[in-house]
N, C-alpha and C positions, 0 to 999 in steps of 0.2 A: 471584544468587538466594539466598534464605535457606532453602532446603529441600534435603534430601539426595538422594543418588543412588538411595536406596531408592524414594523417591517417583517419580523419573524412570523407573526400571525398571518399576514397577507401571503407570504411565500408558501407557508404550509397549507393554507386554505385553498390556494389556487393550484396546488399540486405541482409547483414548479420543479421540485426535486422528485425524480422518478425512481421508485424502488422496484426491484424485480418482483413479480407476482409470487414466485415460489422461492425467492432468494432470502437473504438475510433480513431479519426484522430489525428495523432501525427505530429506536425510541424517540420521543420528542426531545428537543433540545432542552437541557436543564439550566441553561443560562450561565454556566461556568465557562470562562475563557480558558481554553487549552492551547490554542494556536498562537505561536510566538511570532512577533515581528522581528526578523533578523536584521541586525545592523553590523557595521564594521566593528563596533565596540563589544557587541554581545554574542556574535554568532559562534565563536569558539567555545565559550563557556556553556552555552545552551546545548550545542551538539554533543558535548562531552557527557551530558546528563543521560543520554539515551543510547540504547543498543542499536536502535534503528531510527533514522531521521527522515521524515517525509517533507520535502520542500516544494512549494508551489512558486515557480518563477513567473511572475505575472506582469502584465502591462501596468504602467502608471495611469491611474484613472482620475487624477486631479483635474477638476474643471469640466469633466464629461459626465453628465448625470446618468445617461443610459449605460455607459460603461461601468459607472460606479454601482448601479443597481445589479448588473450582471456579476460584478466582482463580489458583492455582498452575498449573492446566491452561492457562488463558488466557495466563499469563506465559510458559509453555513454548512455546506457539505463536508468541508474539512473538520469543522467543529464537531459535527455529528460522528464522523469517523473516529476522531480522537476520543470522543466520549465513550463509544463502544469498546475501544481498545484500552481504555484507561485502567481497567481492572485485570489485565493480563498478568499472570504470575511469573511467567518465564522470561518475558521480554518487556523492556520499557521502550515504547514507541512514541516519538515526539513529532510534532507537526510545526512547520514554520512557513512564513511568507517572505519572499525576496522580491522587492520592487525593482523593475528594470532600470528606473531612473534614479531613485534615491539610494538604492543598494547595489549599484553597478560594480563597485569594488568587491563586494561580497560574492556576487555572481561570478566575477572573473577568478577570484581565489578558489571557488568551489568547482569551477569548470561548467557552469550553467550557461549554455549558449543558445537555447531555443526558448523564446518567450512563450508563455501560456502552456508550459510543460511542467509535469510533476517528476521530480527526481527523488529516488529512494537511496539513502546511504545505509548500507548494511554489510557487515563483514568485509570491510575495506573495499567494497565494490560500489559502483554507482549504477543503479538500474533506472532507466527511463520508463515511466508508466505511460502507455499510450491509450489506456481505456477511458471510459466515460468518467467525467468528474462528478460522480455521484457517490454518496457515502457507502451504499451497499457494495457496489462493484469494487471500490477502492479497498474496503475492509477485506473482502474475499481475496483480492490480489495480495494484500499484506499477509493474510494467513498463509498463503502459498509461499511468500518470501521467507517467513520465519520457520517453515517446515524444513525437515531434512531433505536434501536433494533427491534421495532415493527412499521411497516408502516401501517398507517390508510387508509382504503379504504372508501371514502366518496361519490363517485358518479359512474355513469356508465363508464365514461372514465377511471377512475382508476381501475375499475373492469375489463375492457377490457385489460388494461395493465397487470394486474395480470395474466389473462388467457394466454397472449402472452409471458410470461416470459419463458425462457428455463431452469430455475433452476431445478436441479434434485430433491431437497428436498425443499418444501415450505409449510408452515403451515398457516392456516387461522382460526380465531375464531370470533364468534359473541357474543358481551357482551352488557349489558344494558347501561353501562357508564364507563368512565375512573376511576371512584371511586369504581367500582365493585371489590369485593375481588377476584373474579375469574380472572378478567383482571389483577389485581396487581400481582397475582401468575404467570399468563401467561407472563407478562412483565419481571418478575424476571427470568423465564426460558429462555426467549429470550436473555437476557443479557449473560447467561451462554454459549449459542451457537453462539452468534454474533461474527463475520459476516459470519460464515460458513453455517448457516441455515437461510433461509429467513422466518421471522414471519410477518403475516399480521393480521389485526383485523378490524372489522367494528362495529359501533353502530347503523347502519341504517337497520331496518328489511327488507326494500325494496331491499337493496343490497344483 
């Protein structure tokens, strides 16, 4: 980051970044830079390092003080999300910035066409994130991205968790086995809608 600790203290003390009351707990920023500035020279090598890459395609803020302050807040949210996800064992998740003016060639190569949008590159797919640019909501969305498209319910505890979920749309199916042709079709459909719609399945008739 190219801005000082004074800015960081002001942003946090004013509560500019909003965390959900019952959501994920976001730690204080540790000062380590994790968000990459992507350029035509480095974007390929950086993106190869990660299983999942999160890119913020942002407006150019040179010469605009108010826009620069807003961008610094957004960059801090990305840094905090990157910090939370830094210790994941199963997936390496990277974060990067693409400037609409300075990095227009990169944006064109990657298919980024909507400024002030977040694009997630995972499993040869590009997912556009339409949620709030806040660390907690972004992290929770990324947890959904790296989960399997279909979550298996095996016991009463997992069934209770299913009923307690606040998702607007969630689908559940009962199948004989994972080798069932119906389950295979269900799994394919889940991949199409992942991570925006939650799909669940069980192979236990008691559940």
